C-alpha positions, 0 to 999 in steps of 0.5 A: 660321732658328729661331723665336730666331733671328728673335723678336731680329731682330724686335724691338729690345728683347730683349737679343741685337737686335744679334747677330742683325742683325749674323748677318743681314749674314752670312746676307743675304751666303751666307755658309751659302748659302741661308738656310731658315725651315721654315712652323712655326717661320712660325705659332710666330713670332708668336705669341711675338713677340707675347707676348712684345712684347704687340705685336701689330703687331710679331708680323704685320708679322715673319712677313709680312716672313719670308713674302714675303722673295725672299731666305727658303726657306719649307720645307713639310713634308709629311706624311711629315716629320710623321711623322718628328717626331713620331718623332725627339720621343719619342726624345729630350730637349730640343728643342720638337716646332717644333726637331726638326722645324726639325732633320727637315727640315735632314736632309731638304734637307742643311741644316747651319746654322741660325741660332737662339739655344736651344742644345739644337741644339748637342746633336744631330749634324750640325747647326751652330749660329750664332753 
């Protein structure tokens, strides 16, 4: 799960909220296998929600909800993952550092799908962006 998906999911005023909720139903039904979220996404999520909504309570609620979910496995980046992320980030254009960390972790763990509204993932070979 990418930050853009989780932001839309947790912000009722986001134009992609309904689409995010529809995709969440499919994710919870395990249509795409186990759901994952990276530690980097969790560090970015409350900041983005807080800035877009000006609602610190919503930002904190979203973070705690994902962190405590029994349906989502949190992937933590190792030092090796961090170094691979730096290398990948420096080798391409278009993806943010957090996006690059998602790609590295997905490849490390054999994850094919990412729930994201960020079309930059479409250029990454071996990754299929949902929806």
